[in-house]
N, C-alpha and C positions, 0 to 999 in steps of 0.2 A: 225380828225376822218377819218379813211379809209372807202372805200366803203364796205368792208367786215364787219366792225364794224357797219356801218349804216344799212346794210341788217339784221344783227343779231338783232339790236334794233327794227327794223321795225317788225320783226317776233314776238318779245316779246310784242310789243305794240298792235299787231293785236288782241290779246285775251283780252286786257284790255278795260274797259269801261271808258269813259271820267269822270274825277272827278271835272272838272270846266266847266262852260258855260259862254260865253261872249255874252251879249245881246245888247239891244239898247243903254245902257250907255257906250258902247265900253270898252276900256281898262282903268278902273279906278285905282287909287292908291290902293284901297282895294283889287281888283283882283290881282294886282301885288304882294302885300304883302302876300296874301293867297297862291299864287303859290310859293313865296320865302319860306314860312313856310313849305309848303308841301315837298319841296326839302330837308328839314331837316329829313324827315321820309322816303322818297323814292327817287329813282334816275331817274325814268322814269315817265313822266306825260303826260296824254292825255287830251286835251282841245277841247271842242266842241264850234263852233261859231253858234249862232242862226241866223235865217233868218232876225230877226229884226236889226241885226248889218250889216251896209252897208259898213264897211271898208274892204279892201282887206285882206284876210287871210294870205298872204305871208308877208305883211307889219306888221300885228299884231304879227305874229310869230317872225319876226326879232326884233321888239321893245321889246317884252316880253323876248326874249332870252338875249338881251343886258341888260335889267334892272335886270334880275335875274342871270346874268353871267352863262347862260346855253347854250346848243347847240341845234339848230333845227335839229331834226332827219328827219322829213318829214312834209309836208303840203299836205294833200290829201282831195280835196273837201273843206269841212268846218270843218275839224279836224286838230289839230296841235299836234305833238308829240315833247316833249322837253326832253333832257337828261342832267343831271349834276352829275358828279362823286361825291360820298360821301366818306368822310374820315372815319367817325364814323360808318355809317350803310351801308357798302359796301355789296351789294347783287348780283350785276351784274358784271360778269367777262368778259370783252371784249376779243374777239379772237385776 
């Protein structure tokens, strides 16, 4: 992913609300599966990490991206943005 594509996705994600939260249970298989299912309907996902989760947001983002075969767009504070190109439901056209 180029820096121009990443900047474009960051702009799209800035107006989105997080659709998942990771709390004190950390990254459970259920959360991973829910994110994987969400990628079947959308390409860009924003996740919020609650204060009760003591894991590093960068490590969580990398682990979640690896498990869902997606790409980390950005980790800013306690928010993670992931992108996975969809074949069936393509809505985002990268520059």
